[in-house]
C-alpha positions as CSV (number, residue, x, y, z in Angstrom):
1,M,5.3,14.1,-34.3
2,T,2.9,11.5,-33.4
3,V,2.7,10.3,-30.1
4,A,3.9,6.6,-31.6
5,A,6.7,8.3,-32.4
6,C,7.7,10.0,-29.2
7,L,7.0,6.6,-27.7
8,Q,10.1,4.7,-29.6
9,D,12.4,8.0,-28.6
10,V,11.0,7.0,-24.9
11,L,11.6,3.4,-25.6
12,Q,15.3,3.8,-26.5
13,V,16.0,5.3,-23.8
14,L,14.7,2.7,-21.6
15,T,16.0,0.0,-23.4
16,S,19.5,1.7,-23.2
17,A,19.0,2.3,-19.3
18,G,18.9,-1.6,-19.4
19,F,15.1,-2.3,-19.2
20,S,14.0,-5.0,-21.0
21,P,11.5,-4.4,-24.2
22,A,8.5,-5.8,-22.3
23,H,9.3,-3.5,-19.1
24,A,9.9,-0.4,-21.1
25,I,6.5,-0.5,-23.4
26,R,4.8,-1.6,-20.3
27,D,6.6,1.5,-18.1
28,A,6.4,3.8,-20.9
29,S,2.9,3.5,-21.7
30,A,1.7,3.9,-18.1
31,I,3.8,7.0,-17.9
32,G,2.4,8.4,-21.2
33,R,-1.1,7.7,-20.7
34,A,-0.7,9.6,-17.6
35,I,0.9,12.9,-18.7
36,L,-2.0,12.9,-21.8
37,G,-4.6,12.0,-19.3
38,W,-5.8,9.0,-21.5
39,D,-7.4,5.6,-20.6
40,Q,-5.9,2.6,-21.8
41,A,-8.3,2.3,-25.0
42,R,-7.2,5.6,-26.1
43,W,-3.7,5.1,-25.9
44,L,-3.6,2.0,-28.1
45,T,-6.1,3.6,-30.7
46,S,-4.7,6.9,-30.7
47,L,-0.6,6.4,-30.8
48,H,-0.7,7.7,-34.6
49,A,-2.4,10.9,-33.6
50,P,-0.6,14.4,-33.4
51,A,1.3,14.9,-30.4
52,P,0.4,17.7,-28.4
53,N,2.6,20.4,-28.0
54,G,5.5,19.9,-25.4
55,F,4.5,16.1,-25.1
56,S,7.9,14.8,-26.5
57,Q,10.1,17.0,-24.3
58,T,7.3,16.0,-21.4
59,F,7.6,12.2,-21.7
60,L,11.5,12.3,-21.8
61,G,12.0,13.9,-19.1
62,A,9.6,11.6,-17.3
63,A,11.3,8.4,-19.1
64,A,14.9,9.9,-17.8
65,R,13.6,9.5,-14.2
66,R,12.5,6.1,-15.0
67,A,16.0,5.2,-16.4
68,R,17.2,6.4,-13.2
69,R,14.7,3.5,-11.8
70,E,12.6,6.3,-10.0
71,P,9.3,4.2,-9.6
72,V,6.4,4.8,-12.2
73,A,4.1,5.4,-9.4
74,Y,6.2,8.8,-8.4
75,I,6.6,9.7,-11.6
76,V,2.7,10.0,-12.7
77,G,1.8,10.7,-8.8
78,E,-0.3,7.4,-8.3
79,R,-1.0,3.9,-8.0
80,E,-4.4,1.7,-8.2
81,F,-5.1,-0.3,-5.3
82,Y,-8.5,-2.2,-5.0
83,G,-9.7,-0.7,-8.0
84,R,-9.4,3.1,-6.8
85,A,-6.4,5.9,-7.9
86,F,-4.7,6.5,-4.9
87,E,-2.1,9.8,-5.1
88,V,1.5,8.6,-3.8
89,T,4.9,10.6,-3.2
90,P,8.2,9.6,-1.9
91,E,6.8,9.9,1.5
92,V,4.9,6.9,1.3
93,L,5.3,3.2,0.1
94,V,3.6,2.6,-3.4
95,P,0.7,0.1,-2.7
96,R,1.3,-3.5,-3.9
97,P,-1.3,-5.8,-5.0
98,E,-0.4,-8.1,-2.1
99,T,-1.8,-6.0,0.4
100,E,-5.0,-6.1,-1.5
101,V,-5.0,-9.4,0.0
102,V,-5.7,-7.5,3.7
103,I,-8.5,-5.9,2.5
104,D,-10.2,-9.3,1.2
105,A,-9.4,-10.9,4.3
106,A,-11.2,-8.0,6.5
107,R,-14.3,-8.3,4.2
108,H,-14.0,-12.1,5.2
109,Y,-13.8,-11.9,8.7
110,A,-15.3,-8.6,9.5
111,G,-17.8,-7.7,6.9
112,A,-20.5,-8.9,9.3
113,L,-19.3,-6.4,11.6
114,A,-19.7,-3.4,9.8
115,T,-23.9,-3.8,9.6
116,R,-24.2,-3.9,13.5
117,P,-25.7,-1.2,15.1
118,G,-22.7,1.1,15.9
119,G,-20.8,0.2,13.0
120,L,-17.2,-0.8,13.1
121,H,-14.4,0.6,14.6
122,V,-11.0,0.2,12.7
123,L,-7.6,0.8,13.4
124,D,-5.2,1.0,10.4
125,V,-1.3,1.2,11.9
126,G,1.1,2.4,9.8
127,T,-1.3,4.0,7.0
128,G,1.3,5.3,4.7
129,S,-0.9,6.3,1.9
130,G,-4.1,5.9,3.1
131,C,-4.9,2.9,1.2
132,L,-6.4,0.1,3.5
133,A,-8.0,2.7,5.8
134,V,-9.9,4.8,3.0
135,T,-10.7,1.2,1.1
136,L,-12.0,0.2,4.0
137,A,-13.9,3.5,4.7
138,C,-15.3,3.0,1.2
139,E,-16.3,-0.7,1.2
140,W,-17.9,-0.2,4.4
141,P,-19.8,3.5,4.6
142,T,-21.1,3.1,8.5
143,A,-17.3,2.1,9.9
144,T,-15.4,4.4,11.9
145,I,-12.1,4.4,10.8
146,T,-8.6,5.9,12.8
147,A,-5.2,5.5,10.9
148,T,-2.0,6.2,12.4
149,D,1.7,6.9,11.2
150,T,4.9,8.1,12.6
151,S,5.2,10.3,9.5
152,R,3.1,13.5,9.2
153,A,4.0,13.6,5.5
154,A,2.0,10.4,4.9
155,L,-0.7,11.4,6.9
156,Q,-0.7,14.5,4.7
157,V,-1.0,12.5,1.2
158,A,-3.4,9.7,3.2
159,A,-6.0,12.3,4.2
160,R,-5.6,14.0,0.8
161,N,-6.7,10.3,-0.5
162,A,-9.7,10.5,1.7
163,G,-10.6,13.7,0.1
164,R,-10.0,12.2,-3.4
165,H,-12.5,9.5,-2.5
166,G,-15.3,11.2,-0.1
167,V,-14.6,9.9,3.0
168,V,-12.7,12.5,4.8
169,S,-15.2,13.0,7.5
170,R,-14.9,9.2,8.3
171,V,-11.4,8.5,8.8
172,A,-9.0,10.3,12.0
173,W,-5.8,10.5,11.2
174,V,-3.1,10.4,14.1
175,E,0.2,11.0,14.1
176,T,1.8,8.5,16.5
177,S,3.3,5.2,16.6
178,L,1.6,1.6,16.6
179,T,-1.7,2.0,18.4
180,G,-1.2,5.4,19.7
181,G,-2.6,3.7,23.2
182,R,-6.2,2.7,22.3
183,S,-7.3,0.3,24.7
184,G,-10.3,-2.6,24.5
185,D,-12.3,-0.4,21.4
186,V,-11.1,-1.6,18.3
187,D,-13.0,-4.3,16.3
188,L,-10.7,-4.9,13.6
189,L,-6.6,-3.6,13.6
190,V,-5.4,-3.9,10.1
191,S,-1.9,-3.4,9.3
192,N,1.0,-3.2,6.7
193,P,4.2,-3.1,8.8
194,P,7.9,-2.6,8.3
195,Y,9.0,-6.1,7.6
196,I,12.0,-6.2,5.3
197,A,15.2,-7.6,7.0
198,E,17.9,-5.1,7.1
199,T,20.3,-7.8,6.1
200,D,17.8,-8.2,3.0
201,G,18.5,-4.3,1.6
202,A,21.2,-5.0,-1.0
203,S,19.0,-7.6,-2.7
204,L,16.0,-5.4,-2.9
205,P,15.5,-3.5,-6.4
206,T,17.1,0.0,-6.7
207,D,13.4,1.4,-7.4
208,V,12.7,-0.1,-3.9
209,V,15.7,0.7,-1.8
210,E,16.7,4.0,-3.1
211,Y,13.3,5.7,-3.3
212,E,10.7,4.7,-1.1
213,P,11.0,5.5,2.3
214,H,13.2,3.3,4.9
215,A,10.9,3.7,8.2
216,A,8.3,2.2,6.0
217,L,10.3,-0.8,4.6
218,F,12.7,-2.2,7.2
219,G,11.6,-3.6,10.8
220,G,15.3,-3.8,11.9
221,H,17.7,-6.9,12.1
222,D,15.5,-9.6,11.1
223,G,12.3,-7.5,9.9
224,L,10.4,-8.3,13.1
225,D,11.1,-5.4,15.4
226,V,7.6,-3.3,14.7
227,I,5.8,-6.4,14.4
228,R,7.3,-7.4,18.0
229,A,6.1,-3.7,19.1
230,L,2.8,-4.3,17.4
231,L,1.3,-7.5,18.7
232,P,0.6,-6.7,22.8
233,A,0.0,-3.0,21.8
234,A,-2.8,-5.2,19.2
235,F,-4.3,-7.0,21.9
236,T,-4.5,-4.1,24.2
237,A,-6.3,-2.1,21.7
238,L,-8.4,-4.9,20.6
239,R,-11.9,-5.6,21.6
240,P,-12.3,-9.6,22.8
241,G,-13.2,-11.3,19.6
242,G,-11.6,-8.3,17.7
243,W,-9.5,-9.1,14.7
244,L,-5.8,-8.5,13.8
245,I,-5.1,-9.1,9.8
246,M,-1.6,-8.3,8.8
247,E,0.7,-8.4,6.0
248,I,4.3,-10.1,6.5
249,G,7.2,-10.8,4.6
250,L,8.5,-14.3,2.7
251,G,9.3,-16.6,5.4
252,Q,8.3,-15.3,8.4
253,E,4.9,-16.8,9.2
254,T,6.7,-19.2,11.8
255,R,8.4,-16.6,13.7
256,V,5.0,-14.1,13.5
257,R,2.6,-17.2,15.0
258,A,5.1,-17.4,17.6
259,L,5.0,-13.8,18.4
260,L,1.4,-13.9,18.2
261,G,1.3,-16.6,21.1
262,E,3.6,-14.5,23.1
263,A,1.1,-11.8,22.2
264,S,-1.9,-13.8,23.4
265,L,-3.4,-13.5,20.4
266,Q,-4.9,-16.6,18.9
267,W,-3.6,-17.6,15.2
268,I,-6.4,-18.2,12.7
269,E,-5.1,-18.6,9.3
270,T,-2.3,-17.1,6.6
271,Q,-3.6,-16.1,3.4
272,P,-1.1,-16.0,0.5
273,D,-0.8,-13.3,-2.2
274,L,-1.2,-14.1,-6.1
275,A,2.4,-15.7,-5.8
276,G,1.3,-17.9,-3.4
277,I,3.9,-16.7,-0.9
278,P,2.2,-16.4,2.9
279,R,1.5,-13.1,2.8
280,V,-1.3,-11.9,5.4
281,I,-1.6,-13.1,8.5
282,V,-5.2,-13.4,10.8
283,A,-5.5,-13.8,14.2
284,T,-7.7,-12.8,16.9
285,R,-7.8,-11.6,20.6
286,P,-9.7,-14.7,22.4
287,G,-13.2,-13.9,23.4
288,L,-16.3,-12.5,22.5
289,L,-17.6,-9.4,20.6
């Protein structure tokens, strides 16, 4: 039996479960490559090679999980973020392309600080898989990174990702809420906080609402509960002149800008994601570093 024949069996499973042909081939190919350990080029050129022993059964088992709408990232155990592969488990959110805007903004606004004597002190609030903290540690070899999360299981995943990318000694993982009481010593605070309104839960895709951790998704009735608590804590944690770069949800920009003002933080700009949605807030604690 060839790899292509196994693929056809899996496509039948997925299309029968309601996936469009395009989504079925996308997901099946990603799962098949992960099982075989092949890159895209080898997958495309070796589809007619004989399938390894046990591949068909493993592939069909994974397809059954996807047919139940389990995220592909959980099935294969990883997701790419900013050009690096990150382990993901059901204890953490699946990293998404829009969150890469946080990294781009951080590099633009705080990159110059990373080369100064003493380096850059970064705090990642609600780190999850560690994709922000680990990426910034990789991008800025002299930066000192602290990452917080209330989930010990998430912090364990994040620590493994730090090991995977060779920055174990550069990131401190702290099990705490928000900033953990930091005061006046942070140059850059980044966060992808829970911001989905509980009232929007019914409209979310099944692979999100039934599989990803709700504590990392939902921010109360209007989605802003965590952000309301985070912004005053961010003001306290940041040095004067320090940066806050935070992901927000669709339609939240106006309300978040008002909350920034209430917390004495100065809004600088809001950057869009690839879909043009206002996605990342850039703000500062007034003053000079």
